[in-house]
C-alpha positions as CSV (number, residue, x, y, z in Angstrom):
1,M,-2.0,-29.3,41.6
2,K,-2.4,-25.7,42.6
3,K,-3.0,-22.2,40.9
4,L,0.0,-20.2,39.7
5,Q,-1.0,-16.6,40.3
6,L,0.8,-13.4,38.8
7,I,1.3,-9.9,40.5
8,A,3.3,-7.1,39.2
9,A,6.6,-6.2,41.1
10,N,5.4,-2.6,42.0
11,D,2.4,-4.0,43.8
12,T,4.3,-5.1,46.8
13,F,1.7,-5.0,49.5
14,R,-0.5,-7.4,47.5
15,A,2.7,-9.5,46.6
16,L,3.3,-9.7,50.4
17,Q,-0.3,-11.1,50.9
18,L,0.1,-13.7,48.1
19,L,3.5,-14.7,49.5
20,I,1.9,-15.7,52.8
21,E,-0.4,-18.1,50.8
22,V,3.0,-19.3,49.0
23,W,4.6,-19.9,52.3
24,E,1.4,-21.8,53.5
25,N,1.7,-23.9,50.3
26,K,-1.7,-22.7,49.1
27,T,-0.7,-21.2,45.7
28,A,2.3,-20.7,43.6
29,L,3.5,-17.2,42.2
30,F,5.2,-15.5,39.3
31,I,6.0,-11.8,39.9
32,T,6.2,-9.9,36.6
33,P,8.2,-6.8,35.9
34,P,6.4,-3.5,37.2
35,E,3.2,-2.3,35.8
36,I,3.5,0.5,33.2
37,N,0.6,3.1,33.3
38,G,-1.3,0.6,35.3
39,L,-1.2,-2.2,32.9
40,M,0.5,-5.5,33.6
41,P,3.3,-6.4,31.2
42,E,2.5,-9.3,28.8
43,V,4.0,-12.7,29.9
44,H,3.7,-15.8,27.9
45,G,4.5,-19.6,28.4
46,L,3.4,-19.6,32.0
47,P,1.0,-22.6,33.1
48,D,-2.2,-21.9,34.9
49,Q,-1.6,-24.9,37.3
50,V,1.6,-26.3,38.8
51,G,2.6,-29.2,41.0
52,D,2.1,-29.1,44.6
53,D,5.7,-28.7,45.5
54,L,6.2,-25.6,43.3
55,A,6.2,-22.1,45.1
56,L,7.8,-19.6,42.8
57,I,8.8,-19.3,39.1
58,V,11.4,-16.5,39.2
59,E,13.3,-15.1,36.2
60,S,17.2,-14.8,36.4
61,S,18.6,-11.2,35.9
62,G,19.7,-11.8,32.5
63,S,23.0,-9.7,33.0
64,T,24.8,-11.7,30.3
65,G,22.0,-13.1,28.1
66,A,18.3,-13.8,27.9
67,P,16.7,-14.4,31.4
68,K,15.8,-17.8,32.5
69,R,12.7,-19.0,34.4
70,I,13.6,-20.9,37.3
71,E,11.1,-23.2,39.2
72,I,11.6,-23.1,43.0
73,S,9.9,-25.4,45.5
74,I,8.6,-24.5,48.9
75,S,11.0,-26.9,50.6
76,A,14.1,-25.3,49.0
77,L,12.8,-21.8,49.9
78,K,12.1,-22.7,53.5
79,H,15.5,-24.3,53.9
80,S,17.3,-21.4,52.4
81,I,15.5,-18.9,54.8
82,E,15.8,-20.9,57.9
83,A,19.6,-21.6,57.1
84,S,20.1,-17.7,56.6
85,A,18.4,-16.8,59.8
86,Q,20.6,-19.5,61.7
87,R,23.8,-17.8,60.2
88,L,22.4,-14.2,61.1
89,G,21.5,-15.1,64.7
90,G,17.7,-15.3,64.2
91,H,14.8,-13.9,62.3
92,G,14.3,-10.2,62.4
93,Q,12.6,-7.1,60.5
94,W,13.9,-6.5,56.9
95,L,14.0,-3.6,54.7
96,L,13.3,-4.0,51.1
97,A,15.5,-2.1,48.7
98,L,15.5,-4.6,45.7
99,P,13.0,-5.5,42.9
100,I,10.8,-8.3,44.0
101,N,10.6,-10.0,40.5
102,F,14.2,-11.2,41.2
103,I,15.1,-13.6,43.9
104,A,17.0,-11.3,46.3
105,G,14.1,-9.1,46.7
106,V,11.4,-11.7,47.0
107,N,13.5,-13.3,49.7
108,V,13.2,-10.1,51.8
109,L,9.5,-10.3,51.7
110,L,9.7,-14.2,52.5
111,R,12.0,-13.7,55.3
112,S,9.7,-11.1,56.8
113,I,6.8,-13.8,56.6
114,A,9.1,-16.3,58.3
115,A,9.8,-13.8,61.0
116,D,6.3,-12.7,61.4
117,T,7.5,-9.1,61.0
118,Q,6.5,-6.2,58.8
119,P,9.0,-5.4,56.2
120,V,9.8,-1.6,55.5
121,M,9.8,-1.1,51.8
122,L,11.3,1.4,49.7
123,N,9.1,3.2,46.9
124,S,10.0,0.9,43.9
125,R,8.8,3.7,41.6
126,V,11.8,6.0,42.1
127,P,15.6,5.2,41.7
128,F,17.5,4.1,45.0
129,S,19.1,6.8,46.8
130,A,21.0,7.0,50.1
131,D,18.6,9.5,51.5
132,G,15.6,7.3,50.8
133,F,17.2,4.4,52.1
134,L,18.2,5.9,55.4
135,R,14.6,7.4,55.9
136,A,13.3,4.0,55.5
137,A,16.0,2.5,57.9
138,S,14.7,5.2,60.5
139,L,11.4,3.6,60.2
140,M,12.5,0.3,61.4
141,T,11.5,-0.9,65.0
142,G,12.6,-4.6,65.1
143,D,15.0,-5.8,67.8
144,K,17.1,-7.5,64.9
145,R,17.3,-5.5,61.6
146,F,18.3,-6.7,58.2
147,T,18.5,-5.6,54.6
148,S,19.8,-6.9,51.3
149,L,21.7,-4.8,48.7
150,V,23.5,-4.9,45.5
151,P,27.1,-3.4,45.4
152,L,26.2,-0.4,43.6
153,Q,23.7,0.5,46.2
154,L,26.2,0.0,48.9
155,E,28.6,2.2,46.8
156,R,25.8,5.0,47.1
157,L,25.8,4.7,50.9
158,V,29.7,5.3,51.2
159,E,29.3,9.2,51.9
160,S,26.7,8.4,54.6
161,L,29.5,6.9,56.6
162,S,30.9,10.6,57.5
163,D,27.5,11.7,58.9
164,A,27.0,10.7,62.6
165,Y,23.2,10.1,62.4
166,S,23.4,8.2,59.1
167,L,26.2,5.9,60.4
168,A,24.2,5.3,63.5
169,L,21.4,4.0,61.3
170,L,23.8,1.8,59.3
171,R,25.2,0.3,62.5
172,R,21.8,-0.5,63.8
173,F,21.5,-3.2,61.1
174,D,22.4,-6.7,62.4
175,A,23.5,-7.5,58.9
176,I,23.5,-6.0,55.4
177,L,23.7,-8.6,52.9
178,V,25.5,-7.6,49.8
179,G,25.4,-9.8,46.5
180,G,24.3,-10.3,42.8
181,Q,27.8,-9.1,41.7
182,S,31.4,-8.7,42.8
183,L,31.8,-6.5,45.8
184,N,34.6,-3.9,45.9
185,Q,36.7,-5.1,48.9
186,T,37.8,-1.7,49.7
187,T,34.4,-0.5,50.0
188,K,33.4,-3.4,52.1
189,Q,36.4,-2.8,54.4
190,L,35.3,1.0,54.8
191,F,32.1,-0.1,56.2
192,L,33.5,-2.9,58.4
193,D,36.0,-0.3,59.7
194,K,33.1,1.9,60.6
195,G,31.2,-0.9,62.5
196,V,28.7,-1.6,59.8
197,K,28.1,-5.3,59.5
198,I,28.5,-6.2,55.8
199,I,28.1,-9.7,54.8
200,E,29.2,-10.7,51.4
201,S,26.6,-13.1,49.8
202,Y,27.0,-15.5,46.8
203,G,24.3,-17.4,45.1
204,M,21.8,-17.0,42.2
205,T,18.2,-17.8,41.5
206,E,19.1,-21.5,41.0
207,T,20.2,-21.7,44.7
208,C,17.3,-19.5,46.2
209,G,19.6,-16.7,46.2
210,G,22.6,-16.4,48.6
211,C,23.7,-19.6,50.0
212,V,27.2,-18.7,50.8
213,Y,27.8,-16.0,53.4
214,D,31.4,-14.5,53.5
215,G,32.9,-17.6,51.9
216,A,31.2,-20.2,53.9
217,P,28.3,-22.1,52.8
218,L,24.8,-22.1,54.8
219,S,23.8,-25.0,56.8
220,G,23.2,-28.0,54.4
221,V,24.8,-26.4,51.6
222,E,28.0,-28.1,50.1
223,I,30.4,-26.2,47.9
224,S,33.1,-28.0,45.6
225,L,35.0,-27.1,42.4
226,D,34.5,-28.8,39.2
227,A,37.1,-28.1,36.6
228,G,37.6,-24.9,38.4
229,R,34.0,-23.8,38.4
230,I,31.8,-23.5,41.7
231,A,29.5,-26.4,42.2
232,I,26.7,-26.3,44.7
233,S,24.7,-29.1,46.2
234,G,22.1,-29.4,49.0
235,P,18.4,-28.7,49.5
236,V,18.5,-25.0,48.3
237,L,18.7,-26.1,44.7
238,A,15.9,-25.3,42.3
239,N,13.8,-28.0,40.4
240,G,15.4,-29.8,37.6
241,L,18.9,-29.3,38.5
242,G,19.7,-32.8,40.0
243,Q,22.0,-33.4,42.9
244,K,24.7,-30.8,42.0
245,F,24.5,-27.4,40.1
246,V,27.7,-26.5,38.2
247,T,27.9,-22.6,38.0
248,S,29.4,-20.5,35.5
249,D,31.7,-19.1,38.2
250,L,35.2,-19.7,38.7
251,G,36.4,-20.1,42.4
252,S,39.1,-21.2,44.9
253,F,39.5,-22.2,48.4
254,S,41.9,-20.9,51.0
255,D,41.6,-22.6,54.5
256,G,38.2,-23.7,53.5
257,T,36.8,-20.3,52.6
258,L,35.4,-19.9,49.0
259,T,36.6,-16.9,46.8
260,V,34.6,-16.3,43.7
261,L,37.1,-15.4,40.9
262,G,34.8,-14.2,38.2
263,R,32.6,-16.0,35.6
264,S,34.1,-18.5,33.4
265,D,32.3,-16.9,30.4
266,R,33.8,-13.5,31.3
267,V,37.5,-14.5,30.6
268,I,38.8,-13.4,27.2
269,I,41.9,-14.2,25.3
270,S,44.1,-11.4,24.0
271,G,47.2,-12.1,22.1
272,G,47.1,-15.6,23.5
273,L,46.8,-14.4,27.0
274,K,43.8,-14.9,29.4
275,V,42.2,-12.2,31.5
276,S,39.3,-12.3,33.6
277,L,37.0,-9.2,32.9
278,D,35.6,-9.6,36.5
279,R,39.2,-9.2,38.1
280,V,39.8,-6.1,35.8
281,E,36.6,-4.7,37.3
282,A,37.7,-5.5,40.9
283,K,41.2,-4.1,40.3
284,A,39.9,-0.9,38.6
285,L,37.7,-0.1,41.5
286,D,41.0,0.5,43.6
287,I,41.8,3.5,41.2
288,P,41.1,6.8,43.1
289,G,38.1,8.8,41.7
290,L,36.5,5.8,39.9
291,Q,33.1,5.1,41.5
292,E,31.5,2.4,39.2
293,V,33.0,0.3,36.2
294,S,32.1,-2.3,33.8
295,A,34.5,-4.3,31.8
296,V,33.6,-5.9,28.4
297,A,35.2,-7.9,25.7
298,L,35.8,-6.0,22.4
299,D,37.0,-7.5,19.1
300,S,40.5,-6.7,18.2
301,E,43.5,-7.8,16.0
302,Y,44.7,-9.6,19.0
303,G,41.5,-11.7,19.4
304,E,39.7,-9.8,22.2
305,S,40.5,-6.8,24.1
306,V,39.2,-5.2,27.2
307,G,36.9,-2.2,27.0
308,L,36.2,-0.2,30.3
309,V,33.2,2.0,30.9
310,Y,33.2,3.8,34.1
311,V,31.6,6.6,36.1
312,G,33.7,9.0,38.1
313,E,36.5,11.5,37.4
314,D,37.8,11.9,34.0
315,L,40.8,9.5,34.1
316,S,43.6,8.5,31.7
317,D,45.9,6.5,34.0
318,F,44.8,2.7,34.1
319,S,48.4,1.6,34.5
320,S,47.7,-0.2,37.6
321,L,45.7,-2.8,35.7
322,R,48.9,-4.1,34.2
323,E,49.4,-5.8,37.5
324,L,46.9,-8.4,36.3
325,G,49.0,-8.9,33.0
326,V,49.3,-6.7,29.9
327,A,46.1,-8.2,28.4
328,A,44.1,-6.3,31.3
329,M,45.2,-2.9,30.0
330,P,41.9,-1.5,28.4
331,A,42.2,-1.0,24.6
332,K,39.4,1.6,25.0
333,T,37.8,3.4,27.9
334,M,34.6,5.5,28.0
335,R,33.5,7.8,31.0
336,V,29.7,7.9,31.4
337,N,27.5,9.9,33.8
338,S,25.4,6.8,34.7
339,M,26.0,3.0,34.2
340,P,23.3,1.4,32.2
341,L,21.5,-0.8,34.5
342,L,19.2,-3.9,34.2
343,P,16.0,-3.7,36.5
344,S,17.8,-6.0,39.0
345,G,20.3,-3.3,39.7
346,K,23.1,-5.2,37.9
347,P,25.1,-3.6,35.0
348,D,23.6,-4.3,31.7
349,L,26.7,-5.7,30.0
350,I,25.0,-6.2,26.7
351,E,24.0,-2.5,26.5
352,I,27.4,-1.6,27.7
353,K,29.2,-3.5,25.2
354,K,27.2,-1.7,22.6
355,L,27.8,1.6,24.2
356,I,31.6,1.5,24.0
357,A,31.9,-0.6,20.9
358,G,30.0,2.3,19.1
């Protein structure tokens, strides 16, 4: 048995020190949400001691419901990090731009430890901005440079592509991993066309974060479909999941490459027709003038209908969504100045539904 230690997410330097002990299998760690006015948030139900194989207890983002606490072993973490480094062409220096109480953020610190490099850390007390990110990127000195972002953060870097200095900083990254939710393929292509190395990452807390890069699983990871849902097996699985973890995500294969179609619990039935809210979001992001979008299910006389909350120009024409079927046309739309977000940076779908349902 070993001690389970707690640290607040905004104490990143102390967290980094404790994660070195986690990496050496001397302790286990739970990273709480950030301190507020110097006070640690209350957490309940955590043990004082854990098994020798346990490294982290991490909460899922809770984007569609209550967060779950996932127990991750040191062997799963190390396999994930080494397999990622193998795919990326080696270890390197990382820029931390995500909260460390979620798996993507804590992975940045663990990858830095594995690489024996000093991470550059954004100030977690202020909202993400392109200027702040690029200033941090200018401080990096590693021969190989990496960062991990969510799609919304990448969207906020789009304007930087038109500035020569900013573009040079973005091109200096050997890889920018983007995951956590569906990535706008038009945005991805904009960066790729400018020579910025974007890699689309797929995974979740239960798989130590991203375990599929650009549709191809990392070494040791196996991907299959189980009644249309993506199933993952291999040494990256969290404790208690057995040999195979069947996700809530729908997928398909083309020439051996995985495409994530959206969450199975984000498919609604409207007038007897099925429509994926994730596909609606992806299609809507192609509409000029629309910067961010979240689709939610609304109750209607047809069973359910699409509600669309968006950031961008005041739009009235969403007819292009009809290409997905008549059920994809939104019954109600709402323009907002900023999208409600979870601490993880993902859209807060529960709050968004309350907002548009009124």
